[in-house]
C-alpha positions in Angstrom: 146.5 73.4 25.4 148.8 70.6 24.5 148.7 70.7 20.7 146.9 71.8 17.6 144.8 69.8 15.3 146.5 69.3 12.0 143.4 70.4 10.0 139.9 71.5 10.8 137.7 68.6 12.0 134.1 68.5 13.0 132.0 66.8 15.6 128.4 67.3 14.6 128.2 71.1 13.9 131.2 71.9 16.1 134.6 72.8 14.5 137.5 71.4 16.5 140.3 74.0 17.0 142.8 72.5 19.4 143.2 69.8 22.1 142.9 70.6 25.7 144.8 68.6 28.3 146.9 65.5 27.8 144.2 62.9 27.1 143.3 64.2 23.7 139.6 63.6 24.4 138.8 67.3 25.1 138.9 69.9 22.3 138.4 73.6 22.2 135.9 74.2 19.5 133.7 76.8 17.8 130.0 76.3 17.8 127.7 77.0 14.8 127.0 80.4 16.3 130.7 81.1 16.8 130.6 80.4 20.5 133.8 79.3 22.2 133.1 75.8 23.6 134.8 72.6 24.9 133.9 69.3 23.3 134.6 66.1 25.3 134.6 62.9 23.2 133.3 59.9 25.2 134.1 56.2 24.9 131.6 54.1 23.0 128.7 52.9 25.2 128.7 56.1 27.3 125.2 57.4 28.0 125.3 60.7 29.8 122.0 62.4 30.6 122.4 65.5 28.6 119.1 67.0 29.6 119.9 66.7 33.4 123.4 68.0 32.8 122.0 71.1 31.2 119.8 71.6 34.2 122.8 72.1 36.5 123.1 75.9 37.1 125.9 77.1 39.3 128.8 79.5 39.1 131.0 76.7 40.3 130.0 74.2 37.6 130.7 74.4 33.9 127.6 75.0 31.8 126.7 72.1 29.6 125.3 73.3 26.3 124.7 70.3 24.1 125.7 66.7 23.5 124.8 63.4 21.9 124.6 60.3 24.0 123.2 58.0 21.3 125.6 58.6 18.3 128.5 56.5 17.2 130.8 59.0 18.9 129.1 60.3 22.1 130.1 63.7 23.1 129.3 66.5 25.5 129.6 70.2 24.7 130.2 72.7 27.5 131.1 76.3 27.8 134.9 76.9 27.4 136.4 77.8 30.8 139.8 79.5 30.5 140.9 78.2 33.9 144.0 76.4 35.2 143.6 72.8 36.5 143.9 72.6 40.3 146.2 69.6 39.8 148.7 71.8 37.9 148.4 74.6 40.4 149.2 72.3 43.3 152.1 70.7 41.4 153.7 74.1 40.8 152.8 76.1 43.8 152.3 73.5 46.6 149.8 73.7 49.4 147.0 76.2 49.2 146.9 79.0 51.7 144.1 78.8 54.3 141.9 81.5 52.7 142.1 80.0 49.2 141.5 76.5 50.7 138.3 77.7 52.4 137.1 79.2 49.1 137.9 75.9 47.4 136.0 73.9 50.0 132.9 76.1 49.7 132.9 76.3 45.9 133.3 72.5 45.5 130.5 71.8 48.0 128.2 74.2 46.2 129.1 72.6 42.9 128.2 69.1 44.2 125.0 70.4 45.7 123.9 71.8 42.3 124.9 68.5 40.5 123.1 66.3 43.1 120.0 68.5 43.0 119.7 67.8 39.3 119.7 64.0 40.0 123.3 63.5 38.9 126.6 62.6 40.5 130.0 63.7 39.5 131.9 60.5 39.8 135.4 61.9 39.2 135.7 64.9 41.4 139.4 65.8 42.1 142.2 68.2 41.2 142.1 67.0 37.6 138.4 67.9 37.1 138.6 71.2 39.0 139.6 74.4 37.2 140.7 77.5 39.1 139.2 80.7 37.6 140.0 84.0 39.3 140.6 82.2 42.6 137.3 80.3 42.5 136.8 76.6 41.6 134.8 75.5 38.5 134.0 71.8 38.3 134.0 70.1 34.9 133.4 66.6 33.5 130.5 65.8 35.8 127.8 63.2 35.2 130.0 61.0 33.1 130.8 58.1 35.5 128.1 55.4 35.6 127.0 53.9 38.9 128.4 56.7 41.1 126.6 57.5 44.3 126.3 60.9 45.9 128.1 59.7 49.0 131.1 58.9 46.8 131.2 62.5 45.6 131.2 63.7 49.2 134.2 61.4 50.0 135.9 62.8 46.8 135.3 66.3 48.1 137.1 65.5 51.3 140.0 64.0 49.5 140.3 67.0 47.1 140.2 69.5 49.9 142.8 67.5 51.9 145.1 67.2 48.9 144.9 70.9 48.3 145.9 71.5 51.9 148.8 69.1 51.5 149.8 70.4 48.1 149.5 67.1 46.3 148.0 66.9 42.8 146.1 63.7 43.4 143.2 63.2 45.9 144.5 61.9 49.2 143.2 61.4 52.7 146.3 60.3 54.4 147.3 61.6 57.9 149.7 64.2 56.4 147.0 65.8 54.3 144.5 65.8 57.2 147.1 67.4 59.5 147.7 70.2 56.9 144.0 71.3 57.1 143.1 74.4 59.0 141.5 73.6 62.3 138.0 74.9 61.2 138.0 72.6 58.2 139.1 69.3 59.9 135.7 68.4 61.5 133.9 68.9 58.2 136.5 66.9 56.1 136.5 64.2 58.7 132.7 63.9 58.6 132.8 63.8 54.8 135.5 61.1 54.9 133.5 58.8 57.3 134.0 55.1 56.3 130.3 54.6 56.7 128.7 56.3 53.6 125.4 56.7 55.4 126.9 58.9 58.1 128.5 61.3 55.6 126.7 64.7 55.2 125.1 65.4 51.8 126.4 68.0 49.5 123.8 70.6 50.5 124.9 70.1 54.2 128.5 70.5 53.2 127.8 73.7 51.4 125.8 75.1 54.3 128.6 74.2 56.8 131.3 75.6 54.5 129.3 78.8 54.1 129.8 79.4 57.8 133.5 79.4 57.5 135.5 82.6 57.3 135.4 83.1 53.5 137.5 86.1 52.5 136.7 87.5 49.1 139.0 86.9 46.2 141.6 89.6 45.8 140.9 92.4 43.4 143.0 92.3 40.2 145.8 94.9 40.3 145.3 98.2 38.4 148.2 98.7 35.9 149.9 102.1 36.2 149.3 104.6 33.4 152.4 105.8 31.5 153.6 109.0 33.0 150.8 109.0 35.6 150.8 108.5 39.4 151.1 105.0 40.8 147.8 103.2 41.2 145.9 103.7 44.5 145.1 100.3 46.1 141.4 99.8 46.8 140.2 100.8 50.2 139.1 98.1 52.6 135.5 98.1 53.8 134.3 98.8 57.3 135.3 95.3 58.4 138.8 95.7 57.1 138.3 93.3 54.2 139.5 94.0 50.7 136.7 94.9 48.3 135.3 92.1 46.2 136.9 91.9 42.7 135.4 91.5 39.3 135.3 87.6 39.3 133.4 87.5 42.5 131.0 90.2 41.3 130.3 88.1 38.2 129.6 85.0 40.3 127.4 87.0 42.5 125.6 88.4 39.4 124.9 84.9 38.2 123.5 83.9 41.6 121.2 86.9 41.5 120.1 86.1 38.0 119.4 82.5 39.0 117.3 83.8 41.9 115.2 86.0 39.7 114.8 83.2 37.1 113.6 80.8 39.8 111.2 83.4 41.1 109.7 84.0 37.6 109.5 80.3 37.0 107.7 79.9 40.4 105.2 82.5 39.3 104.5 80.6 36.1 104.0 77.4 38.1 101.6 79.2 40.5 99.6 80.5 37.5 99.5 77.0 35.9 98.3 75.3 39.2 95.7 78.0 39.8 94.3 77.5 36.3 94.1 73.8 36.9 92.0 74.5 40.0 89.7 76.7 38.0 89.3 74.3 35.1 90.8 70.9 36.1 90.3 68.9 32.9 91.5 71.6 30.5 94.2 72.7 32.9 95.6 69.2 33.4 95.7 68.6 29.6 97.6 71.9 29.1 99.9 71.1 32.0 100.8 67.7 30.5 101.5 69.3 27.2 103.6 72.1 28.7 105.8 69.9 30.8 106.4 67.5 27.9 107.4 70.4 25.6 109.8 71.8 28.2 111.4 68.4 28.6 111.8 68.1 24.8 113.2 71.6 24.5 116.8 70.3 25.2 116.7 67.9 22.3 119.4 68.5 19.7 118.5 69.8 16.2 117.7 66.9 14.0 116.7 64.7 16.9 113.4 66.5 17.8 111.1 63.6 17.2 113.2 61.2 19.4 113.5 63.9 22.0 109.8 64.5 22.0 109.1 60.8 22.3 111.5 60.5 25.3 109.9 63.6 26.9 106.4 62.2 26.5 107.6 58.9 28.0 109.0 60.7 31.1 105.8 62.7 31.5 103.7 59.6 31.3 106.0 58.0 33.9 105.3 60.9 36.3 101.5 60.7 36.0 101.1 58.0 38.6 103.3 60.0 41.0 101.1 63.1 40.4 97.9 61.0 40.8 98.9 60.2 44.4 98.7 64.0 45.2 95.5 64.3 43.2 93.8 61.7 45.3 95.5 62.5 48.7 94.5 66.2 48.8 90.7 65.7 48.5 90.8 62.8 51.0 92.8 65.0 53.4 90.2 67.8 53.0 87.4 65.3 53.6 89.1 64.1 56.8 89.5 67.7 57.9 85.8 68.3 57.3 85.0 65.7 60.0 86.5 68.1 62.5 86.0 71.5 61.0 82.7 71.4 59.1 81.6 70.8 55.5 83.9 71.4 52.6 82.6 72.0 49.0 83.1 68.8 47.1 83.9 70.4 43.7 86.6 72.7 45.3 88.1 69.7 47.1 88.4 67.8 43.9 89.8 70.8 42.1 92.4 71.4 44.7 93.4 67.8 44.3 93.8 68.4 40.5 95.9 71.5 41.4 98.1 69.4 43.7 98.7 66.9 40.9 99.6 69.7 38.5 102.1 71.0 41.0 103.7 67.6 41.3 104.0 67.4 37.5 105.9 70.7 37.6 108.1 70.5 40.7 107.7 67.5 42.9 111.0 65.8 44.0 112.4 63.7 41.2 110.2 65.3 38.5 111.4 68.9 38.6 113.0 69.0 35.1 110.2 71.1 33.6 110.6 73.8 36.2 114.4 73.8 35.8 114.0 74.1 32.0 111.6 77.0 32.6 114.3 78.7 34.8 116.8 78.3 32.0 114.3 79.9 29.6 114.0 83.0 31.9 117.7 83.3 32.6 118.6 85.4 29.5 115.8 87.8 30.3 116.9 88.6 33.9 120.2 90.1 33.1 118.8 93.7 32.8 116.8 95.4 35.6 114.1 96.8 33.3 113.3 93.3 31.9 113.2 91.9 35.5 110.8 94.7 36.5 108.6 94.1 33.5 108.5 90.4 33.8 107.9 90.5 37.6 105.0 93.0 37.2 103.3 91.0 34.5 103.7 87.5 36.0 103.2 88.7 39.6 99.9 90.4 38.5 98.8 87.3 36.6 99.7 85.0 39.5 97.6 87.2 41.9 94.6 87.1 39.6 94.9 83.4 39.0 95.1 82.6 42.8 92.1 84.9 43.5 90.2 83.1 40.7 91.1 79.7 42.1 89.8 80.7 45.6 86.6 82.4 44.5 85.4 80.9 41.2 83.4 77.6 41.0 85.5 75.0 39.3 84.4 73.7 36.0 85.2 70.3 34.6 84.2 71.4 31.1 84.0 69.7 28.6 83.6 66.5 30.8 80.4 67.5 32.6 79.6 63.9 33.3 82.9 63.6 35.2 82.0 66.7 37.2 78.7 65.1 38.4 80.4 61.8 39.2 83.2 63.5 41.2 80.8 65.7 43.0 78.6 62.8 43.9 81.4 60.6 45.1 82.9 63.4 47.2 79.5 64.2 48.8 79.0 60.5 49.7 82.5 60.2 51.1 82.1 63.4 53.2 78.7 62.2 54.5 80.2 58.8 55.5 83.2 60.5 57.3 80.9 62.9 59.2 78.9 60.0 60.6 81.8 58.7 62.6 
């Protein structure tokens, strides 16, 4: 914290409390609900994709909570992270020890994988945008640099890891920094720093490779002695001789577990939705289009609901041709299979095509924002075991019944019965033509 604001100021509904860092563009602030947040003011013309930024969920990436990309003063609101910049840590303490360096490499790779999975790039990854919190990295200020490619982030990962090995507070890939790397990290950093961007691994590959490194857990925080009491007993190592995992690592693990449960519950909802489309294609597709549009619009700021809904509707419409490809391809594929394996019910083939189109609207590559928003909706509910058990039982049972219904019930195209007759007739003629060859 480099200085205090002289008097309370507001950006939207956020009360600025103090400046963070030296640029003056980042403020610690209080949200309307009293939450401790960080507000980054952006230069005019900046257009961050707030909805995608909020979709990034990782213990190694700061949570984006809100923002305004269209106002006179664009800004992004994220959770306040009480960490220490990696640049300052390196400037004061010098090179990172091997164990900490391996944790840094793994955490930064996982952070980039989560950012890229949401369809974003960081653009400015380095010691200045990496905070160290309880010996683990947390990446901030992502998604703000226009025109950045994922391969550039991978190169920045290599430079950041190399600079941490050399103890410099600026990203570097010179020979001194590379020589300072532990032997097991050198091949991975060298691959990420390949001059040919096409030959660099992607962030998911980096994270997978880094996970195979020897990653010792963060040290447990010391236990302060009690006045007049015996000295604290150090924690006992586990069977492998490693120190037990401390609180910060447990919290990160807890977040990963919660994310896993949220994804499972969201997947159950998607299964239910797709099965209902197979049972009633017309009604199901209309409801699916409405649901994915509302989920896309859920991230719109208060007071900007109409514009957010319009943008969400436009994105849904743009994904319809993509989904239509699956809707047509699946019945055609089933008809082709029927030429080898016998007759296939025409209505079921068309209904399965509608279900494939619905699945694409929810979770196909490039249009998975509704599913991600659904995961964020479930996240608060999966913090307690009883809620997890109840939600899993209800949604799991509903998903099983929906799938059984999709496989056994005759699809109905109500209220468009004329469409049902046309589809059935077309599929029958197509199947007959294929079977003649």
